[in-house]
C-alpha positions as CSV (number, residue, x, y, z in Angstrom):
1,M,-6.9,-13.0,33.5
2,S,-9.0,-11.2,30.9
3,I,-11.3,-8.3,31.4
4,Q,-15.0,-9.0,30.6
5,V,-16.0,-7.1,27.5
6,N,-19.0,-5.6,29.3
7,R,-16.6,-4.0,31.7
8,L,-14.5,-2.1,29.3
9,A,-14.4,1.6,30.1
10,D,-14.9,3.2,26.6
11,P,-18.3,2.3,25.1
12,V,-17.0,2.7,21.5
13,V,-14.1,0.4,22.2
14,R,-16.5,-1.9,24.0
15,A,-18.7,-2.1,21.0
16,F,-15.6,-2.8,18.6
17,V,-14.5,-5.7,20.7
18,T,-18.0,-7.0,20.9
19,A,-18.4,-6.8,17.1
20,V,-15.0,-8.5,16.5
21,N,-15.8,-11.4,18.9
22,A,-19.3,-11.9,17.4
23,H,-17.9,-11.7,13.8
24,D,-20.5,-9.0,13.1
25,K,-19.3,-7.1,10.1
26,D,-22.3,-4.7,10.1
27,A,-21.8,-3.7,13.8
28,F,-18.2,-3.3,13.2
29,N,-18.6,-1.2,10.1
30,A,-21.1,1.0,11.9
31,L,-18.6,1.9,14.5
32,L,-16.1,3.3,11.8
33,A,-16.1,7.0,10.9
34,P,-16.2,7.7,7.0
35,G,-12.6,7.3,5.8
36,A,-11.4,5.5,8.9
37,T,-7.8,4.4,8.8
38,M,-5.7,1.7,10.5
39,A,-2.2,0.4,10.9
40,D,-0.8,-3.0,11.6
41,D,2.7,-3.1,13.1
42,G,3.2,0.5,12.1
43,S,2.2,0.1,8.5
44,D,-1.0,1.7,7.2
45,R,-3.4,-0.9,5.7
46,D,-6.7,-0.8,3.9
47,V,-9.2,-1.2,6.6
48,A,-11.8,-3.3,4.6
49,D,-9.1,-5.7,3.2
50,W,-7.3,-6.1,6.5
51,T,-10.3,-6.6,8.7
52,E,-11.6,-9.3,6.3
53,R,-8.3,-11.2,6.2
54,E,-7.3,-10.7,9.9
55,I,-10.7,-10.7,11.6
56,F,-13.7,-11.9,9.8
57,S,-12.6,-14.7,7.4
58,C,-10.5,-16.3,10.1
59,N,-12.6,-16.1,13.2
60,G,-10.6,-13.3,14.9
61,H,-11.2,-13.1,18.7
62,M,-10.0,-10.5,21.3
63,D,-9.4,-11.4,25.0
64,V,-8.6,-8.0,26.7
65,E,-5.9,-8.3,29.3
66,S,-5.8,-4.7,30.3
67,E,-6.8,-1.2,29.3
68,S,-5.4,2.2,29.7
69,D,-5.9,5.7,28.3
70,G,-9.6,5.8,29.4
71,G,-10.1,2.4,27.7
72,R,-8.8,3.5,24.3
73,T,-5.6,1.4,24.5
74,L,-5.9,-2.3,25.1
75,L,-3.5,-5.1,25.7
76,V,-5.1,-8.1,24.0
77,S,-4.6,-11.8,23.6
78,Y,-5.6,-12.0,20.0
79,R,-6.2,-15.2,18.0
80,N,-7.4,-16.2,14.6
81,D,-7.3,-19.3,12.4
82,T,-4.4,-17.9,10.3
83,W,-1.9,-16.9,13.0
84,G,-3.0,-18.6,16.0
85,E,-2.7,-16.6,19.3
86,M,-0.5,-13.7,20.0
87,R,-0.3,-10.8,22.4
88,T,-1.3,-7.5,20.7
89,K,-1.7,-3.8,21.5
90,W,-4.6,-1.9,20.1
91,G,-5.1,1.9,20.2
92,F,-8.2,3.8,19.1
93,T,-8.9,7.3,18.1
94,V,-12.6,8.1,18.5
95,D,-14.1,11.2,16.9
96,D,-16.7,13.7,18.4
97,A,-19.5,11.7,16.8
98,G,-18.5,8.6,18.7
99,K,-17.0,6.8,15.6
100,I,-13.5,5.2,15.3
101,S,-11.6,7.4,13.0
102,R,-8.4,5.3,13.4
103,F,-7.2,2.2,15.0
104,E,-3.7,0.8,15.4
105,T,-2.6,-2.7,16.3
106,G,0.5,-4.7,16.5
107,Q,2.4,-7.3,18.4
108,A,3.0,-6.3,22.0
């Protein structure tokens, strides 16, 4: 059973999931701190390139199964048109300005 997005504890993470599921690049990019970084399965990736390939050009969608760490760690059933559906873990670092300075994802 998934958690409704509007019930996610952390407002920045909630906005991230909302932007991903709406395929809203502008809202997504507005959430990122300048110089934000990310990793996929432990390897650092270029944020713009990765999000275009893995989220926006292939209809990425997050169904949150659970959250921890005050809502900054998510267990997600993630799907896109390239890879299908997989269980993933997402972790977020949010800076003092309320922007995501880093996110990490990978298979759970």
